[in-house]
C-alpha positions as CSV (number, residue, x, y, z in Angstrom):
1,A,-58.1,57.9,-79.6
2,S,-55.5,57.7,-77.3
3,F,-53.8,54.8,-76.3
4,A,-50.1,54.3,-73.8
5,G,-48.3,51.3,-72.6
6,T,-45.9,48.9,-73.4
7,L,-46.5,46.9,-76.6
8,S,-45.3,43.3,-76.7
9,F,-44.5,40.8,-78.6
10,S,-43.4,36.5,-78.2
11,S,-42.7,33.8,-79.7
12,E,-42.9,29.8,-78.8
13,R,-40.2,29.6,-81.4
14,P,-37.5,27.3,-79.9
15,E,-34.9,30.8,-80.4
16,G,-37.8,32.9,-78.4
17,A,-38.8,36.0,-79.4
18,A,-34.8,37.4,-80.0
19,D,-35.1,37.4,-83.7
20,L,-38.4,38.5,-84.1
21,L,-38.3,42.3,-85.9
22,V,-40.9,44.3,-85.2
23,T,-41.3,47.7,-85.4
24,A,-44.8,49.9,-84.8
25,V,-45.4,53.0,-86.4
26,V,-47.6,56.1,-83.9
27,L,-49.5,58.1,-86.2
28,A,-50.9,61.5,-84.8
29,R,-53.9,64.5,-87.1
30,A,-53.2,68.0,-84.1
31,P,-57.0,69.8,-83.5
32,G,-57.7,71.2,-86.8
33,G,-55.1,68.9,-88.7
34,K,-55.6,68.3,-92.5
35,G,-52.9,65.4,-92.0
36,D,-51.7,62.2,-90.0
37,Y,-47.7,62.6,-88.4
38,G,-45.7,60.1,-87.5
39,V,-42.4,58.3,-86.6
40,S,-41.6,54.8,-86.5
41,V,-41.0,53.1,-83.5
42,P,-38.5,49.7,-83.8
43,V,-38.8,47.5,-80.9
44,V,-36.4,47.5,-78.3
45,N,-35.0,43.7,-77.2
46,E,-35.6,43.0,-74.2
47,V,-31.5,42.4,-74.0
48,R,-31.6,45.7,-74.7
49,W,-32.6,47.6,-72.0
50,A,-31.0,50.1,-69.6
51,R,-29.8,49.1,-66.2
52,E,-28.2,52.3,-65.1
53,R,-26.7,54.7,-68.3
54,A,-28.0,55.4,-72.6
55,V,-27.6,58.3,-74.2
56,V,-30.6,59.6,-77.1
57,P,-27.7,61.8,-79.4
58,G,-28.8,64.1,-81.9
59,L,-30.8,66.1,-80.6
60,R,-31.4,69.6,-82.1
61,E,-33.2,72.6,-81.3
62,G,-34.1,75.6,-83.5
63,D,-36.3,77.5,-86.7
64,G,-36.5,74.1,-88.4
65,F,-37.0,71.7,-85.9
66,R,-38.0,71.3,-81.8
67,S,-37.1,68.0,-80.2
68,N,-38.7,65.2,-78.1
69,L,-37.2,62.7,-75.8
70,A,-39.3,59.9,-74.7
71,L,-38.2,57.8,-71.5
72,A,-39.7,54.8,-70.9
73,N,-40.5,51.3,-67.9
74,P,-41.0,48.6,-70.4
75,E,-40.1,45.8,-67.7
76,P,-44.2,43.5,-66.8
77,D,-46.5,44.3,-65.1
78,G,-45.9,43.7,-60.8
79,G,-41.8,44.8,-62.0
80,P,-40.5,46.9,-60.8
81,D,-40.3,50.4,-60.9
82,V,-37.9,52.8,-61.7
83,T,-36.9,57.0,-61.4
84,L,-35.0,58.8,-64.5
85,E,-33.4,61.9,-63.9
86,V,-31.3,63.4,-67.5
87,T,-28.9,65.8,-67.5
88,L,-28.9,67.6,-71.0
89,R,-25.5,68.1,-73.1
90,R,-24.0,70.5,-76.1
91,A,-23.0,68.3,-78.7
92,S,-19.6,70.0,-79.3
93,D,-17.9,69.5,-76.1
94,G,-20.0,67.7,-74.0
95,A,-20.9,70.3,-71.5
96,V,-23.7,70.7,-68.9
97,V,-26.1,72.7,-70.1
98,G,-29.5,71.8,-68.1
99,A,-31.2,69.0,-66.6
100,T,-34.6,67.7,-65.6
101,P,-36.2,66.3,-62.1
102,P,-36.1,62.4,-61.0
103,V,-39.3,60.5,-63.6
104,T,-40.1,57.5,-62.1
105,L,-42.3,55.1,-64.0
106,A,-44.6,52.0,-63.3
107,P,-44.0,48.8,-64.8
108,G,-45.1,49.9,-68.4
109,R,-45.7,54.3,-68.1
110,R,-43.7,56.3,-70.3
111,V,-43.6,60.3,-71.0
112,Q,-42.4,62.4,-73.3
113,L,-40.5,65.3,-72.7
114,N,-41.7,68.0,-75.0
115,R,-39.2,69.8,-76.5
116,I,-36.6,69.3,-73.7
117,L,-34.1,71.6,-75.1
118,R,-36.6,75.2,-75.5
119,Q,-37.4,73.9,-71.9
120,A,-33.3,74.4,-70.7
121,D,-32.9,76.7,-73.1
122,I,-30.8,75.8,-75.3
123,G,-30.3,76.6,-78.7
124,G,-28.9,74.1,-81.7
125,D,-26.9,70.5,-80.8
126,A,-27.6,68.3,-78.0
127,W,-27.5,65.0,-75.7
128,A,-29.3,64.0,-73.8
129,E,-28.0,61.3,-71.0
130,V,-30.5,59.2,-69.0
131,R,-29.1,58.1,-65.6
132,R,-32.0,55.4,-63.5
133,V,-31.0,57.7,-60.0
134,D,-33.9,54.9,-57.9
135,G,-36.0,51.9,-57.6
136,R,-34.7,48.6,-59.4
137,G,-36.8,49.2,-62.8
138,R,-34.8,48.9,-66.8
139,F,-35.7,51.4,-69.3
140,V,-36.0,52.2,-72.4
141,A,-34.9,56.0,-73.2
142,Y,-35.4,58.1,-76.9
143,G,-35.4,61.0,-79.4
144,V,-37.9,62.6,-82.7
145,V,-36.2,65.7,-84.0
146,N,-39.4,66.9,-85.8
147,D,-39.0,68.9,-89.1
148,A,-41.1,72.6,-88.0
149,V,-42.4,72.7,-91.9
150,T,-43.2,68.9,-92.1
151,S,-44.2,68.1,-88.1
152,D,-42.5,63.8,-89.2
153,G,-40.2,62.7,-86.8
154,T,-37.2,61.1,-87.1
155,L,-36.2,58.4,-84.1
156,L,-32.9,58.4,-82.7
157,P,-32.4,55.8,-80.3
158,M,-30.2,55.1,-77.2
159,A,-27.4,54.9,-77.0
160,G,-24.4,52.8,-75.0
161,A,-26.7,51.4,-72.8
162,R,-25.9,49.4,-69.9
């Protein structure tokens, strides 16, 4: 079965949930596939959620690799929406090489942009700048570079969140 949503953790201890270390493992099986593939996703503590901008470095597209980009609104039910726009930049010089249309996410929603570099007709290495363009919600972004042979993914956490 498939599931989409936000997994939240809290603690009744005096130090709160800030000291919890939580990792979720996401597994999938391709239609007709004989094995599972997946990625380990560390939970992003609320103090690290982005308000305005974040960068996802290390994206790659080519014969051996493909990259996906995930955008999520981790706000709780009843919280604010967020509208995000992604600018793709070439790793070698930071030049803008593509962009996505704005994506609006309600609280607890996530979207995955598959093969984001191929969609923008980009080969090689790049990074994504994710910006809030509307709404009051905070956001989380991460990339996954998938190995073309094994389909295993390596998670690329967002950096420079502000």
